[in-house]
N, C-alpha and C positions, 0 to 999 in steps of 0.2 A: 564375791565369788559364790557365796551362799545363795544369793538371789538368782544367779545364773543357774545353779544346780536345781533350785526349786522350779524355775521357769522350764528347764529341760524336762523334768518329771511331769509337770503340768501339760506341756506340749505333747509328750509321749502318751499320757492318759487320754487327752482329747483326740489325738490321732488314732489311737487304738479303738476308741469309742466310735469314731466315724467309720473306720474300716469294718468293724464288726456289725454295724447297723446299715451298711450299704446294700442297695438292691442291685444285684448283678444281672437281673433279667433284661433290663433296658427296653422292655416292651411296653411298659405302662399298662394301666388298667387291670392289673392282676393276671394278664395273659402271658403265659410263657410256655414254650414248647419244652417240656422236660421228658423226652421220649426215653423208652427203654431201648438200649442199643445192644444188639447181639451179633455175633459173627454170622456172616451170610454164607450161602452155599457157594458163592463164587469168590475166587481168590482176589484179594485186594478190595473187597467190598464188605459192607455190613448192612444189617437190616435195622431200620429205624421204625420201632413200633410206635407210631404216632396216632393211631386210631383213638379218637376222643380227646386228643390234646388240642389246646387252643394257642393261637399266636396272633399277633398284630402285624399287619403288612401295610406298608406305605406310611404316609405322614399327612398331617393337615397344615404343614408349614407352607405358607403362600409363596415362599422363595424357592421351594422344591420344583422340580420339573413336573409338568402337567401329568405325565405318565406315572409319577410316583404318588399322586394324590387321588382320592382321599385316603385317610387311614381306615383300614378295614379289619375288623375282628373276625377271624376265621376258625373253624374247627375241622381237624383232619378226620376224614371218614375212611382212611386207608393207611396201610403201612407201606414203606418203600425201601428200596436198596439205594445205597449211596457209596461212591468211591471213598476210600480212606484218604486219598490225596486229590489235589486238583487234577483235572484232565490236562495232560501235557501236550505240547504242540505236536510231537511226533505221533502220539496215539490219536489225537483228533484228526490230523491230516490223513493218517493211514485209514481210519474208519470212513472218513468223509470222501475219500478219493472216488469211490464208486457210487456214492450217494448223490452228491451234487457237484463234486469236483472242486468245492471251495477249499482253499488252502490258506491257513493263517501264517503270516510271516513272523518268524521269531529269530532272535540272535542265536539261540541254542534250542535244539529239539527237546531238551529236558525242562524248559520253562513252561509255566502254565499257559494254556491257550487263552488268548484274549481277543477282543474285538470281534466277537461272534454275536449274532443276533439271537433273540429268544427262539426264533424259528430254526436257526441252525442247531441250537441245543435240542429242540424237539426231534429234528432229523437224526441227530447223534444218538439220543436216547433210544429211538426206534431201531436204529442200526445196531446198537450195542445189544438190545434185547434179541434181535434176530440172530446176531452172531452167537449168542449163548443158547439158541434153540428155544427162545421164549416168544410169546406173542408180543406184538407191538404195544407200546404204551399209549400212543396217540393215534387218532385217525383224523383225516382231513380230506376234503374233496379235490382241492387243487392248491398249487403253490406257485409263487412268483419269485424270481431271482433277479438280483442286480447284475451289473456287468462283471463283478468280481465273484459271481456265483454264490453270494450270500443269499439265503432265503429271507425275503423281506415281507412276505405276506402268505397266510394260509387261509383258505376259505373253509368254513364249517369245521374248525379245529375242535376236537373233543378229546378229553382224557377218557380212556377206556377203563371201565371198572367192571371186573368180573368176580363172581363168587367162585371160590376154589372148590371143586368136587372132592369130598373127603376121601374117596377110594382111589383117586387119581395117583398113579405112581410117579409121574413126571410132573414137575412144576410147570404150569402153563402161564404163569404171570410174567409180565415184563418189568423192566426197571422203571422206577418212579411211579408205580401204581399199586393198588391193593393186591395183597397176596391171596 
């Protein structure tokens, strides 16, 4: 019984040591996005002050999808807005109804929107910016859509980065790009 008691304490000490020394960043290479987060101007959103922060995107794992390779170390040159919660089906469908007509199928309207393309998300971000009276976040010359109205290609897609004029009374920045 005494040996079991000692084993328990030894196990507990080893476990505590492993937990206290773990690296929670999961990004490797010393890169981790540790942004300053503050409440945003818009209800349900916050500002991620990411300028100058670094992150690793993708992987070098040969078993990963080609689109997820290679691993890239990036540095943010802008801050951005983010929703506090996932975009739900009802909100996505309401916003996108007049944009492309795409509608994601969900068992319930309150579930997160899924099965959208990156380009659908770009259109959503622009529409949300415009809805809030802000400039679009992205620009592109043309877009292609599949039979279900998902955007599958954008030509000349660019993230719009603007400098904010200091004496401007109204924010003119859009979601997902520099303030």
